[in-house]
N, C-alpha and C positions, 0 to 999 in steps of 0.2 A: 378297723372302726366299730365294729359290732360288739366286740366286747367291751370296745371303749364308753361308747355309749350306753349300753346297758349297765354299768358299774357303777354309771350316773345318773342310772333311774329312769332313761328312756324305754319306752315300752315298743319295742321291734314287730310287727304282725310279719309271718310268714309270707303273704303275697306283696309285702312292699318291700323285702330282700331278695332283691333281682339280682342274681350271680350266673357266670358262664352262656350259656345260649339263650336269649330272651327274644322272643317275638313279639311284633309289633302289636297286635293285641294283648298279651301279659304287660307288657310295659304300659302301654296309654289305659287300660283297666287299673292295674296298678296304681297309674300315677294318678288319674281322677280318684279313687277312691282313696286314696290318704288324704287328700284336699279336704274330703266332702264326704267322709265317713258318719254314722250319726254320732259315734260317739265322742268326737270332737267336742271339747269346752272354750268358750271364749276366751281365758286365761291359760289354754294348754298351748308351749312351747311347740311349733311344729319344725323339724329340722331333715330338710331336703337335701341328701347328696349323690351328686352325682360323679365317677368317674369313667372317661371311657371316650368316645370318639364324637366330635362334634363336627358338622356337616353342613356347610354352610355353601347356600347356593346363590346363584346370580342374582337377584331380586332381594337381596339381602336380610333374609333369615336365619335362623342355627335349626339345627335339628340334630337331636341327640340320635344319635348311633343305636339301632337294635339289630338283632345279628340277619335280620331280614334286609336290608337296606339298600337301596339303590344309590351308589354314590354318586352315579352324574343325573339322579334323580330324586334326590333325597327327600320331598315328599311322597317318596313311594315306601311305605314302609317306615320313615322316619318321626318321631315324634318333635314336634316345632317346639321351638321356646316360647313363642307368642302367645299356644295355646298354654304352658306351664304357668305364663304369665297373666291367663286369665283363672287359671284355677288357681292361683295367690291370692286374686282380689276375690273370688270367689267364698273361699273357705272364712268360717265365725272365728277363726281364733285372732288374738289380736298379735300377735308374737310368730312372727316366720320367720325362717333365716334359711336362705338357699345357695350352696356350695356348687359348685360346680368346677372339676376339674377337668376340661377337655383339652384331647390337643386334636388340632384342627385337621384336617385330612379332606380329601374328595377331587371330586372333577368339577368344581367352581376355579380351581385357581387357574385351569385352562383359556378360560375366558379373560382373566381379571390379571394378566403379564405373566404369572407361571411361576410368581414366586411363593415360597411356605410362608417368606412372610406379610404380602399382600392376604394369603387366605387367613394369617390368624388375624390381620386384620378385618376382615370382615364377618369373622366371628364375635370378637370382641365389639363392631360395631354393631351388629346382631340384638346381643345381648343387652347394650347401653338402650337403642332405641325401643325394645319391645319393653325394657325395664321402666320407661316415661309414664306408663299406666298404672304404677305402683305408687299410688300417691297416700295412702293411710298410712297413718303412725304404725310402727311395729313390723314395715314389710323390709328385710334385709338381705342383699346377693354380697355375696364373696365367692370372685371367680378367678382361675387363674388366664392367664392369655400368654399361649406357647403353641408351638409349632409340634409336627408330628416329632421331629427327631428330639428336641427339647422334652418328650414328656418320657423319654427313659433316660433321664441325664442321673438318675438313681436306681438304673435296673438289681442290683445287687440287691434294693430293698422292696424291690418289685411293687411301686409306685411312684409318682414323681414327684418332682423337688415341691411341688405344690403342696400336696397331701402330706408328704414325711412331715412340713413343718407346720401343716395341718392335725397334727395327731402331737408331735412334739407340743402344742401351743394347750389344744386339749386335755392332755395329760398334766398341764399345772407345772410347763418351765415357771420358772422365776421371773421373766420376761415379760410373761404374757397372762398374767393375775396379776387385782387389783390390791391395794395393803388389805381387804378387805378375806381376802381369799378367792375370788371368786372370776371366771373365765368369762368375760363379756363378748359381745359383736365386737365392738368397739378396740376391747386391749388385744384379740383375736388376732382380728383383721391390720393393727401395727404391727404386731410381732412377728406374721407372717412377711408384712409388707420392708420393714427393715431389718430381716435375716435375711432373705432371698436378695433386696438390695445391698446388704453388705458385703457379700459371696464379692467372691473374685471375679475378674471381667469375663473370662473365660468357665465360670461358671452360673453363672446368674441367667436369668431370663432375660431375652433379648423385649420382650412385652413388661410393663407393670403389671401388675395384679389387679383386677377389677374391682372398688369395693363401694359398692353403693348402698348408701345406709338412709329411707324414711320413714326413720323412727322419731317419737320424741323424747326418747328416754334411751334407756341401753339394756338389750335382753341380757342374762344368764343362761350360758350355757353347761357351765360345770363350777363346781364348787369344791375345793381343797381346804377346809379351817383350817387346818394343820400350819399351813403356810402363809394365813393371815399374818400381817405385821403386829397390828391391837387390834383387841377385840371390844369393842364399845361395851361401857361397864353396865350401861342399859339391859344386856345380856343376861346379867347376871337374875336370876328368878330373884331373891330377895330385893331384885331393885325395881321390881316391876310394879310394885304397888307406888313406889315413888314418882314415877315414869307416867304412869296413870294421874296421880294427883296432879303435876305440872299440867299435864294435858289437859284437866278440865279446869284448872284455876286460868290456862292461856284462851282455853276455849270461851270462858264466861265472859272475857273480853275482848271478844272479837264481837262486830253489831253490827255484820251480814251473816250470810250464809254463805258466798264466797269466801270469804275468812275464815270462819270455823272449817270448812272444807281445806283450804290449806293447812292449819294447824294437824287439823285430823292424818291427812299426807304426813307432815312430818312427823306426827308420833309416829305411826305405822312404818316410816323409813329409821327412825333412829331406835326402835324397838325390835322390829321383824326385819328390818331389811328389803319390806317392800318397796318398791321405786312406786314414784305414781302414776307411770306410762303401765304398771297390772292394773290399777284400777279403771273400771266402765265407769264412766262420768255420764250423768245427763243421759241415762238410756230411754229410749222410747218405748212405750209398752202399750197393750191394746187386747182386751178382753173382751173375746165374742157372747162370753155368756154375758157377762155385766153391761156390756154396748157402751163400754168410757174408753176413753184412753188416757194417758198420762206420761210422765217421765220420771224417771227413778234414779234419784242424786247420787248414788254411787251402788256399783253390785261389783263384788271381790269371790269370786269364784261362786258358794251357795249362801253367798253371805249378801245380806240388800239391808244398804244404810238409809235413813232417812233424816235429814239436819232439819233441826228445828230450833228459831232464835230462841223461845223461851218452851220447854215442858210445859209446864200449867197453862199459860193458856192456849197451846195447839194442839196439845195431847190427843183430843178426838180427830182434830184433822189428820195428824201423823197415823193415826190406829186405821181411818176412812181407808187412806193411799195404801198403806201396808196389807189391807186386804185387797187391795185393786192390783195390789203389784205380787202377791203371793197367787191369784187366780188367774192371772197372766203367766206367770212363769207356771202355774202347774199347766196349763192346755199346753204349752208349748215344749216344754220337758217334762213329761207324768211319770217319769220315771225319779226325776232327782230330789233333792228335798232342800227346800230353803228357805233359812232363819232371817 
């Protein structure tokens, strides 16, 4: 998994790569730092992957098992999924993908009928319930739903059935990419679901994989341009000027700011494959130095965009607002440079 993600440009810090004997403190610190690190930018894609035991308790919560967990009292030295959900909400990133490959085990089954199926239902229910707080766009959860025995369905591969198809999808299986060569949360989750459901009865998971996507669009996880069916001619450099001219002509016809924003979003999507959900719209800002507040039309990475119906009439107002925006972001992110 680490090598695959690294090949796609993901940055994996050592304290976020927890393998082997993992203490409660190490897991807790690693998860909290992963979502709240000061270097995270709003447009960064955060991919959290956990493979291991999930221990439900009788009160409806689920705990990730550390090496120190007490399976009879998982709240002792286990990391609660409810706490993970809070960290997902707390991060400033607008694109968060959580992938959970939990095999459910523990003492909760002793008071819930004793069957492994019931234990699996408990774990799945805990994920669904805690996920209800994820109301912001761009927050996604993909999860296996399997008992302890099912986790070893592919023991020869040293990982579960769910992770097997997860890796195959991220590697660019033809069924997991879109026509532009992108592996997205939507295309990957559909591939995993269809692959598992299509297996013979004796091989598939008893429970269906969980797929919760609270996103206004889709999130790109990997890109294989060589597998794209077609590439838009807009990508050719000699056509960039034509695309720009077309955008300017269309923008002039727009008689409102939202209409101009819509045409600008279409331009970015057609030329650079930047989807609308990757843009931060109507971002509230406040400067303690200038003692004024405002609202940025659009932010993309380090690019600040202000829309005006008429540059000739509103140039001075645009300059004043951009001065406020630059000052605000300078106060909040002193080491970053915006344009």
